DRENVEXDO-955859 format. One record per residue (C-alpha): residue number from 0; residue in three letters; x, y, z. Coordinates in steps of 0.02 Angstrom, whole numbers, plus 50000, padded with zeros to 5 digits. Example, Ala and Ser with C-alpha at 12.3 -4.5 7.8 and 13.67 -1.06 7.14 Angstrom:
<sites>
  seq  type      x      y      z
    0   ALA  50615  49775  50390
    1   SER  50684  49947  50357
</sites>
This chain:
<sites>
  seq  type      x      y      z
    0   UNK  52058  48593  51402
    1   UNK  52180  48582  51258
    2   UNK  52332  48474  51224
    3   UNK  52483  48550  51137
    4   UNK  52598  48437  51036
    5   UNK  52757  48505  50958
    6   UNK  52809  48406  50802
    7   UNK  52996  48414  50821
    8   UNK  53043  48394  50637
    9   UNK  52878  48443  50556
   10   UNK  52813  48335  50411
   11   UNK  52782  48162  50472
   12   UNK  52801  48208  50653
   13   UNK  52641  48312  50635
   14   UNK  52550  48166  50570
   15   UNK  52617  48050  50702
   16   UNK  52557  48186  50831
   17   UNK  52381  48152  50778
   18   UNK  52402  47967  50808
   19   UNK  52485  47999  50973
   20   UNK  52347  48116  51027
   21   UNK  52215  47990  50987
   22   UNK  52305  47844  51072
   23   UNK  52351  47936  51233
   24   UNK  52211  48061  51252
   25   UNK  52065  47999  51151
   26   UNK  51938  48122  51086
   27   UNK  51910  48213  51250
   28   UNK  52024  48360  51236
   29   UNK  52061  48452  51071
   30   UNK  52243  48459  51012
   31   UNK  52342  48597  50937
   32   UNK  52493  48538  50835
   33   UNK  52642  48658  50820
   34   UNK  52737  48609  50667
   35   UNK  52855  48663  50531
   36   UNK  52797  48680  50349
   37   UNK  52949  48588  50287
   38   UNK  52902  48456  50161
   39   UNK  53065  48423  50073
   40   UNK  53078  48427  49882
   41   UNK  52950  48292  49832
   42   UNK  52812  48407  49889
   43   UNK  52892  48580  49897
   44   UNK  53014  48619  49760
   45   UNK  53094  48755  49866
   46   UNK  53232  48711  49989
   47   UNK  53203  48742  50176
   48   UNK  53054  48775  50279
   49   UNK  52910  48895  50241
   50   UNK  52860  49047  50341
   51   UNK  52695  49145  50360
   52   UNK  52741  49246  50205
   53   UNK  52732  49085  50098
   54   UNK  52549  49060  50131
   55   UNK  52388  49148  50097
   56   UNK  52236  49125  50211
   57   UNK  52327  49097  50376
   58   UNK  52227  49142  50531
   59   UNK  52308  49232  50679
   60   UNK  52318  49139  50847
   61   UNK  52438  49254  50942
   62   UNK  52550  49398  50890
   63   UNK  52682  49278  50823
   64   UNK  52582  49118  50792
   65   UNK  52468  49080  50639
   66   UNK  52359  48926  50607
   67   UNK  52352  48840  50442
   68   UNK  52168  48804  50402
   69   UNK  52107  48693  50261
   70   UNK  52071  48848  50158
   71   UNK  52251  48911  50168
   72   UNK  52363  48896  50016
   73   UNK  52552  48898  49989
   74   UNK  52604  49041  49880
   75   UNK  52679  48968  49719
   76   UNK  52803  48899  49688
   77   UNK  52810  48844  49868
   78   UNK  52712  48688  49922
   79   UNK  52646  48622  50087
   80   UNK  52546  48472  50151
   81   UNK  52479  48574  50298
   82   UNK  52316  48634  50220
   83   UNK  52268  48461  50165
   84   UNK  52315  48389  50338
   85   UNK  52199  48521  50419
   86   UNK  52061  48473  50301
   87   UNK  52072  48285  50325
   88   UNK  52122  48271  50506
   89   UNK  52011  48418  50569
   90   UNK  52140  48469  50700
   91   UNK  52223  48638  50726
   92   UNK  52389  48651  50645
   93   UNK  52494  48803  50695
   94   UNK  52645  48860  50598
   95   UNK  52819  48842  50681
   96   UNK  52928  48974  50597
   97   UNK  53115  48950  50617
   98   UNK  53167  49104  50519
   99   UNK  53202  49195  50678
  100   UNK  53305  49054  50752
  101   UNK  53278  48970  50919
  102   UNK  53230  49138  51001
  103   UNK  53088  49158  50881
  104   UNK  53025  48980  50909
  105   UNK  53038  49008  51098
  106   UNK  52934  49164  51081
  107   UNK  52803  49077  50979
  108   UNK  52791  48935  51105
  109   UNK  52780  49050  51258
  110   UNK  52635  49141  51167
  111   UNK  52550  48977  51129
  112   UNK  52562  48913  51311
  113   UNK  52496  49079  51376
  114   UNK  52355  49083  51251
  115   UNK  52302  48900  51264
  116   UNK  52344  48856  51448
  117   UNK  52365  48678  51384
  118   UNK  52333  48527  51494
  119   UNK  52493  48451  51430
  120   UNK  52636  48494  51310
  121   UNK  52722  48353  51223
  122   UNK  52876  48367  51103
  123   UNK  52865  48225  50980
  124   UNK  53007  48154  50873
  125   UNK  52983  48005  50759
  126   UNK  53149  47911  50745
  127   UNK  53257  47985  50880
  128   UNK  53378  48105  50787
  129   UNK  53334  48237  50917
  130   UNK  53449  48137  51029
  131   UNK  53600  48155  50906
  132   UNK  53764  48221  50975
  133   UNK  53799  48292  50801
  134   UNK  53939  48184  50732
  135   UNK  53844  48024  50693
  136   UNK  53889  47964  50520
  137   UNK  53709  47925  50469
  138   UNK  53641  48092  50531
  139   UNK  53551  48186  50389
  140   UNK  53430  48311  50459
  141   UNK  53479  48376  50633
  142   UNK  53435  48558  50615
  143   UNK  53246  48558  50628
  144   UNK  53242  48443  50781
  145   UNK  53385  48538  50865
  146   UNK  53296  48703  50841
  147   UNK  53135  48643  50923
  148   UNK  53232  48559  51064
  149   UNK  53331  48720  51098
  150   UNK  53169  48820  51104
  151   UNK  53071  48692  51210
  152   UNK  53203  48688  51346
  153   UNK  53189  48877  51370
  154   UNK  53003  48884  51390
  155   UNK  52933  48911  51564
  156   UNK  52818  48763  51556
  157   UNK  52831  48574  51586
  158   UNK  52866  48493  51420
  159   UNK  52876  48304  51399
  160   UNK  52998  48242  51261
  161   UNK  52933  48083  51174
  162   UNK  53026  47978  51044
  163   UNK  52919  47864  50941
  164   UNK  52986  47726  50827
  165   UNK  53167  47723  50885
  166   UNK  53280  47718  50730
  167   UNK  53144  47730  50601
  168   UNK  53210  47893  50526
  169   UNK  53369  47802  50474
  170   UNK  53480  47928  50569
  171   UNK  53531  47844  50730
  172   UNK  53518  47656  50744
  173   UNK  53397  47587  50874
  174   UNK  53539  47496  50963
  175   UNK  53620  47665  50999
  176   UNK  53463  47745  51054
  177   UNK  53406  47611  51165
  178   UNK  53514  47657  51317
  179   UNK  53452  47837  51299
  180   UNK  53267  47800  51308
  181   UNK  53162  47820  51467
  182   UNK  53000  47737  51515
  183   UNK  52886  47653  51383
  184   UNK  52737  47768  51364
  185   UNK  52640  47675  51227
  186   UNK  52653  47544  51092
  187   UNK  52553  47586  50939
  188   UNK  52432  47461  50868
  189   UNK  52342  47439  50704
  190   UNK  52190  47519  50784
  191   UNK  52293  47676  50829
  192   UNK  52341  47693  50643
  193   UNK  52162  47706  50591
  194   UNK  52144  47890  50627
  195   UNK  52283  47932  50499
  196   UNK  52251  47785  50379
  197   UNK  52191  47893  50235
  198   UNK  52326  48021  50255
  199   UNK  52461  47886  50245
  200   UNK  52400  47854  50068
  201   UNK  52472  48022  50004
  202   UNK  52584  48094  50136
  203   UNK  52772  48080  50091
  204   UNK  52842  48046  50267
  205   UNK  52946  47887  50268
  206   UNK  52981  47878  50455
  207   UNK  52789  47898  50500
  208   UNK  52747  47772  50363
  209   UNK  52865  47645  50439
  210   UNK  52795  47685  50618
  211   UNK  52619  47645  50553
  212   UNK  52673  47490  50459
  213   UNK  52763  47419  50617
  214   UNK  52606  47457  50714
  215   UNK  52511  47350  50589
  216   UNK  52637  47209  50611
  217   UNK  52751  47230  50461
  218   UNK  52925  47169  50498
  219   UNK  53081  47159  50387
  220   UNK  53204  47288  50316
  221   UNK  53140  47443  50229
  222   UNK  53247  47543  50106
  223   UNK  53220  47735  50119
  224   UNK  53276  47903  50048
  225   UNK  53370  47933  49887
  226   UNK  53525  47853  49962
  227   UNK  53435  47687  49996
  228   UNK  53464  47675  50184
  229   UNK  53408  47507  50258
  230   UNK  53296  47530  50408
  231   UNK  53251  47374  50510
  232   UNK  53067  47351  50550
  233   UNK  53060  47265  50723
  234   UNK  52950  47252  50877
  235   UNK  53032  47413  50937
  236   UNK  52959  47509  50786
  237   UNK  52788  47552  50857
  238   UNK  52849  47601  51032
  239   UNK  52846  47774  51111
  240   UNK  52967  47818  51251
  241   UNK  52984  47969  51364
  242   UNK  53158  48045  51371
  243   UNK  53215  48174  51497
  244   UNK  53217  48347  51408
  245   UNK  53374  48406  51504
  246   UNK  53463  48246  51460
  247   UNK  53421  48268  51279
  248   UNK  53488  48451  51278
  249   UNK  53645  48393  51370
  250   UNK  53679  48269  51231
  251   UNK  53630  48374  51079
  252   UNK  53773  48493  51048
  253   UNK  53684  48581  50905
  254   UNK  53533  48615  51012
  255   UNK  53638  48697  51147
  256   UNK  53729  48810  51018
  257   UNK  53566  48861  50941
  258   UNK  53483  48930  51098
  259   UNK  53524  49114  51067
  260   UNK  53507  49116  50879
  261   UNK  53391  49248  50803
  262   UNK  53402  49196  50618
  263   UNK  53388  49034  50518
  264   UNK  53552  49080  50429
  265   UNK  53637  49087  50596
  266   UNK  53571  48918  50643
  267   UNK  53629  48844  50479
  268   UNK  53803  48907  50515
  269   UNK  53808  48816  50682
  270   UNK  53747  48660  50597
  271   UNK  53889  48671  50472
  272   UNK  54014  48701  50613
  273   UNK  53954  48562  50731
  274   UNK  53885  48432  50614
  275   UNK  53985  48471  50460
  276   UNK  53835  48510  50347
  277   UNK  53666  48598  50340
  278   UNK  53519  48497  50280
  279   UNK  53455  48647  50186
  280   UNK  53622  48653  50092
  281   UNK  53586  48472  50044
  282   UNK  53412  48523  49988
  283   UNK  53484  48671  49888
  284   UNK  53608  48555  49798
  285   UNK  53480  48425  49764
  286   UNK  53359  48552  49691
  287   UNK  53493  48615  49573
  288   UNK  53529  48434  49516
  289   UNK  53342  48392  49492
  290   UNK  53321  48553  49389
  291   UNK  53452  48497  49267
  292   UNK  53381  48321  49244
  293   UNK  53246  48267  49123
  294   UNK  53127  48160  49227
  295   UNK  53072  47997  49156
  296   UNK  52895  48000  49088
  297   UNK  52778  47886  49183
  298   UNK  52761  47751  49051
  299   UNK  52686  47592  49136
  300   UNK  52795  47475  49031
  301   UNK  52954  47564  49076
  302   UNK  52900  47579  49255
  303   UNK  52876  47387  49274
  304   UNK  53039  47356  49188
  305   UNK  53137  47474  49304
  306   UNK  53039  47412  49454
  307   UNK  53080  47233  49423
  308   UNK  53265  47275  49405
  309   UNK  53264  47383  49564
  310   UNK  53175  47247  49663
  311   UNK  53297  47112  49607
  312   UNK  53447  47219  49669
  313   UNK  53358  47270  49832
  314   UNK  53317  47090  49876
  315   UNK  53501  47049  49853
  316   UNK  53536  47183  49987
  317   UNK  53417  47100  50106
  318   UNK  53279  47227  50086
  319   UNK  53101  47172  50107
  320   UNK  53004  47338  50092
  321   UNK  53021  47511  50030
  322   UNK  52930  47675  50029
  323   UNK  52843  47751  49883
  324   UNK  52949  47904  49905
  325   UNK  53107  47793  49882
  326   UNK  53025  47708  49734
  327   UNK  52983  47874  49649
  328   UNK  53165  47930  49655
  329   UNK  53239  47758  49620
  330   UNK  53138  47742  49467
  331   UNK  53187  47914  49396
  332   UNK  53018  47995  49420
  333   UNK  52982  48167  49485
  334   UNK  52880  48208  49641
  335   UNK  52730  48246  49538
  336   UNK  52727  48060  49482
  337   UNK  52724  47988  49656
  338   UNK  52532  47972  49671
  339   UNK  52519  47904  49497
  340   UNK  52653  47772  49538
  341   UNK  52567  47719  49696
  342   UNK  52400  47698  49602
  343   UNK  52485  47599  49460
  344   UNK  52570  47478  49578
  345   UNK  52434  47457  49707
  346   UNK  52297  47433  49578
  347   UNK  52404  47307  49479
  348   UNK  52478  47209  49626
  349   UNK  52372  47244  49781
  350   UNK  52448  47092  49871
  351   UNK  52616  47183  49876
  352   UNK  52546  47334  49968
  353   UNK  52593  47323  50149
  354   UNK  52509  47484  50188
  355   UNK  52585  47610  50180
  356   UNK  52739  47522  50119
  357   UNK  52777  47421  49960
  358   UNK  52832  47239  49992
  359   UNK  52972  47175  49875
</sites>
């Protein structure tokens, strides 16, 4: 008896999948989490998702699917959080490889379903951008979710689409998502967060960090990403809703276009055509800019000075909380400094740590 959860966007969705499994299914059935290795630039300096060739030590599950055990390692200069997740959470993480487009993901899913005969298959998205039409002005990362949605709707198996934390990814406001959501499946609590509590101390996901924070009772406005997007932290934050899979596909124009794609480049082209951009292009441009910059040295005195200035300006914008990912970039630090920054701030001002967020 095995549960299969597809992490729609990878990264934080995979972490949230562990919390979802514990909350809905307990410890009775094991879970296999099917997820991208796509950790953006703070963890992985290379733009785009990783494929099997970017790892050593993967273990075969089916002809097209590999698991990422704790002993696996990304091949430098690539990076990935998956081996550490496998070590700390003791679940099976299998690698979703989008390099053969939606057709390749569909093939992987069909093989997994045949191999596992899972009791249930859930497609989980934190935030709700999987319901994007494609022209929303705040949309930033539609490609990953659209690819998984396109694949899931073509698999001959019952798949339940779940949206957790409506609006918490900062892409579609909760007010716009609310009419699209189906029945309430669960509301996360502080107890539910315990299973991923340690991981939240180092994992870079902002949406899942806010999902956990709202489950712990944090309310306010959280500023995220390099652009400083304000995300409301409300009572809707810790909720999980079911959404009809066919309705989601009917709404998501990019997902419909991607169904017959056989390469990631082809999928990117559709994203540029329908949404006006590709999130991997954004990562390419950002990687080039970062490479040209001289990152600030983590000097505590300079950090406190910049932090005080940043917080003063943020409070004037009505911001109450932020993520450590946002702080790292706002203070001019590199991704390698994020853990040092967290330790410095939490050790010095523990009363300001609204785990896993920073309170202004």
